[in-house]
matplotlib code that plots the C-alpha trace (Angstrom):
import matplotlib.pyplot as plt

x = [11.9, 9.8, 9.8, 11.6, 10.4, 12.6, 11.6, 7.9, 8.2, 10.1, 7.6, 4.6, 6.1, 8.4, 7.2, 10.5, 13.4, 16.8, 18.3, 22.1, 23.9, 20.6, 21.9, 25.4, 27.8, 28.0, 24.2, 24.2, 27.3, 25.6, 22.5, 24.7, 26.6, 23.3, 21.7, 24.8, 24.6, 21.0, 21.2, 24.2, 22.3, 19.3, 21.6, 23.0, 19.5, 18.3, 14.5, 13.4, 9.7, 9.2, 11.6, 11.2, 14.4, 14.1, 16.8, 18.7, 18.1, 20.8, 23.4, 22.1, 25.5, 27.3, 28.9, 28.1, 24.4, 24.5, 25.7, 22.6, 20.2, 18.1, 15.9, 15.2, 11.6, 10.0, 13.2, 11.8, 9.8, 12.4, 15.9, 17.2, 19.1, 16.2, 13.6, 15.6, 16.3, 12.7, 11.6, 14.3, 12.6, 13.9, 12.3, 9.0, 8.8, 9.1, 6.6, 4.1, 3.9, 3.6, 1.1, -0.4, -0.2, -0.9, 1.5, 2.5, 5.6, 3.9, 6.9, 10.6, 13.0, 16.8, 18.0, 21.3, 22.3, 25.6, 27.7, 25.7, 22.3, 19.4, 17.7, 13.9, 12.0, 9.8, 7.1, 5.0, 4.9, 1.2, 0.8, 1.4, -0.2, -3.5, -3.9, -6.1, -5.9, -2.7, 0.2, 2.2, 5.7, 8.8, 12.1, 15.1, 18.3, 21.6, 23.8, 26.5, 27.1, 24.6, 26.7, 25.9, 27.4, 26.1, 22.3, 21.1, 17.5, 16.0, 12.8, 10.4, 9.9, 6.2, 4.9, 3.4, 0.3, -0.5, -2.9, -1.7, -0.3, -0.9, 2.2, 3.3, 5.2, 9.0, 9.9, 13.5, 14.1, 16.0, 13.6, 13.0, 9.9, 6.7, 8.7, 6.5, 7.2, 5.3, 5.6, 3.1, 4.4, 7.0, 10.3, 12.2, 12.3, 14.0, 16.6, 19.2, 19.4, 23.1, 23.6, 26.3, 26.0, 23.5, 21.7, 18.0, 15.3, 11.7, 9.4, 5.6, 4.1, 2.9, 6.3, 7.5, 11.0, 13.3, 16.8, 19.4, 21.6, 24.7, 27.4, 30.2, 32.4, 30.9, 27.8, 24.9, 22.9, 19.9, 17.2, 13.7, 10.7, 7.1, 4.7, 1.0, -1.8, -3.2, -6.6, -5.3, -7.3, -5.6, -3.9, -2.2, 0.6, 2.9, 5.9, 4.0, 4.1, 2.1, 4.0, 2.8, 5.3, 3.3, 0.0, -1.4, 2.0, 3.8, 6.3, 5.0, 7.0, 5.9, 6.3, 9.4, 8.1, 8.4, 5.2, 4.9, 4.2, 4.5, 5.2, 3.4]
y = [0.7, 2.2, 5.6, 8.5, 12.2, 13.2, 10.1, 10.8, 14.4, 13.5, 10.8, 13.1, 16.1, 14.6, 11.1, 9.4, 9.1, 7.4, 5.3, 5.3, 2.0, 0.2, -3.1, -4.5, -4.6, -8.4, -8.7, -6.6, -8.4, -11.8, -10.5, -9.8, -13.1, -15.0, -13.4, -14.1, -17.7, -17.9, -16.4, -18.5, -21.7, -20.6, -19.9, -23.4, -24.9, -25.1, -24.6, -21.9, -21.2, -19.5, -16.6, -14.2, -12.7, -9.9, -8.9, -5.6, -5.4, -2.9, -5.4, -8.5, -9.2, -9.5, -12.9, -13.3, -13.9, -11.6, -8.8, -9.3, -9.2, -6.1, -7.5, -10.7, -10.7, -12.8, -13.6, -12.9, -16.1, -18.8, -17.2, -17.0, -13.7, -11.9, -13.4, -12.5, -8.9, -8.4, -9.5, -7.8, -6.8, -3.3, -2.9, -4.4, -2.1, 0.9, -0.5, -1.3, 2.4, 3.3, 0.6, -1.1, -4.4, -6.6, -6.5, -8.5, -8.1, -8.3, -7.4, -8.2, -7.3, -7.3, -4.7, -4.7, -1.6, -2.5, 0.0, 1.1, 0.2, 2.5, 4.3, 4.3, 7.4, 9.5, 7.2, 6.4, 2.8, 3.2, 3.7, -0.1, -1.1, 1.0, -0.1, 1.1, 2.1, 4.0, 3.8, 1.0, 1.4, 0.7, -0.2, 0.4, -1.1, 0.0, -3.0, -0.9, 2.8, 4.9, 7.7, 10.7, 8.7, 5.2, 5.8, 6.8, 7.5, 11.0, 12.0, 14.9, 15.6, 16.0, 14.4, 11.5, 13.7, 13.8, 11.8, 9.0, 10.8, 9.8, 8.3, 7.4, 4.3, 4.7, 5.0, 3.9, 0.7, -1.0, 0.3, -2.0, -4.2, -2.0, 1.3, 4.4, 8.1, 10.9, 13.9, 16.4, 17.1, 19.7, 18.1, 21.3, 20.3, 17.0, 15.7, 13.0, 10.2, 9.2, 6.1, 3.9, 0.1, -0.7, 2.6, 2.2, 4.4, 4.2, 5.7, 6.2, 4.4, 7.8, 9.4, 10.5, 9.1, 8.0, 6.7, 7.8, 5.8, 4.2, 6.2, 4.9, 1.9, 0.7, -1.5, -0.2, -2.8, -2.6, -4.7, -3.4, -4.6, -3.3, -3.7, -3.3, -4.6, -8.0, -6.5, -4.1, -4.0, -3.3, -4.8, -8.1, -9.1, -12.0, -10.4, -10.1, -12.7, -11.8, -13.1, -12.6, -10.9, -9.3, -10.3, -8.4, -6.8, -10.1, -11.5, -14.4, -17.5, -17.8, -20.9, -20.8, -23.4, -22.1, -21.6, -23.7, -21.1, -21.3, -17.9, -17.1]
z = [3.0, 0.2, -1.4, 0.2, -0.1, -3.0, -5.0, -4.3, -5.4, -8.6, -9.4, -9.0, -10.7, -13.3, -13.9, -13.1, -10.7, -10.6, -7.9, -8.3, -7.7, -6.9, -8.3, -7.7, -10.6, -10.3, -10.9, -14.1, -15.4, -14.8, -16.8, -19.8, -19.6, -19.3, -22.3, -24.4, -23.3, -24.2, -27.7, -28.6, -27.5, -29.6, -32.5, -32.2, -32.4, -28.8, -28.6, -26.1, -27.0, -23.7, -24.8, -27.7, -29.3, -31.8, -34.2, -34.7, -38.4, -39.0, -37.7, -39.4, -40.9, -37.6, -37.0, -33.3, -32.5, -29.5, -31.8, -34.0, -31.0, -30.2, -27.4, -25.6, -24.1, -21.4, -19.5, -16.0, -15.3, -16.0, -15.7, -12.2, -12.3, -14.0, -11.6, -8.5, -9.7, -10.7, -7.2, -5.1, -1.8, -2.0, -5.5, -4.4, -1.4, -3.7, -6.2, -3.5, -2.7, -6.4, -7.5, -4.4, -2.5, -5.5, -8.4, -11.5, -13.6, -17.1, -19.4, -19.2, -21.9, -22.1, -24.5, -26.4, -28.3, -30.0, -32.0, -35.0, -33.6, -34.1, -31.3, -30.7, -31.5, -29.1, -27.7, -24.6, -23.4, -22.8, -26.6, -26.7, -23.4, -23.3, -19.8, -17.0, -14.2, -14.3, -13.6, -15.0, -13.8, -15.9, -14.2, -16.5, -15.1, -16.7, -17.3, -18.9, -18.8, -20.8, -22.2, -24.5, -27.5, -27.1, -27.3, -23.8, -22.9, -23.2, -21.4, -21.2, -17.5, -16.6, -19.7, -17.7, -17.1, -20.8, -22.9, -25.2, -28.2, -31.8, -33.3, -36.9, -37.9, -37.9, -41.6, -41.3, -43.3, -40.3, -37.6, -34.7, -34.2, -33.9, -33.5, -33.8, -33.3, -31.7, -34.0, -32.6, -29.1, -27.9, -26.8, -26.0, -22.3, -22.9, -20.6, -21.2, -18.7, -18.2, -16.1, -14.7, -14.4, -11.6, -11.8, -12.0, -13.6, -12.4, -14.9, -15.6, -18.6, -20.1, -19.8, -23.3, -23.9, -26.7, -27.3, -29.8, -32.1, -30.8, -32.5, -30.2, -30.2, -26.9, -26.3, -24.3, -22.5, -20.2, -18.5, -18.3, -16.3, -16.3, -13.4, -12.9, -10.7, -11.8, -12.3, -15.0, -18.2, -21.5, -24.6, -24.4, -26.7, -27.3, -25.7, -22.3, -19.6, -16.4, -13.4, -9.8, -7.7, -4.8, -3.2, -0.1, 0.2, 0.5, -2.1, -4.2, -5.0, -8.6, -10.7, -12.9, -15.3, -18.9, -20.8, -24.0, -26.6, -30.4, -31.9, -35.2]

ax = plt.figure().add_subplot(projection="3d")
ax.plot(x, y, z, "-o")
ax.set_aspect("equal")
plt.show()
């Protein structure tokens, strides 16, 4: 297992590659079902201080709590389907070649993009992370199809070799939490990333990418994990949760006890 030659070439030259059908349909369907269960329980008053839901402000008037959700952070540690998918042996074998024998999953976020939801402007994840050494690897799992109409990702191939660009605050009134936009870089080489459920995108933390608004009647959902060595230095934030997944090339049976955190 591990990276094959085409993956390695695309990673080095383009800053990303896609594995089609990497996860079974049953896995991504379970992810969606579990997130819906969680947000409905939270909406009914259950306390889950270990998790961090963020709202889709543009859809604040929707009656169902899941339709008002933009992202649910920190799901990997305590939720079985997310922990097992984040530590899939096939995934860890690829990541070990990209990062090394010691790896943590430091960010996990489930993303809903319901009809009418806004996209996220051009950005680099390392704008938020500011981490060294590079790379940090993002793993974007399509839980539903990502179509031209429902807000897919767009990337600029090769932009992972660039510096961290300056960015301005997203001026839209209903913009997502901490959304910023790169406005000084050429995006003429952009490519759309169309995916089917279970397809998985591996991407560099410096890769410039965006998503568009969901102008379709269909939901777009995805699960995203970010990985780095445990010795990584950089910014820490409340949506992060550093969980050991690999040490000396061997999988780690990490604690699944929730962290007691009071959000400000």
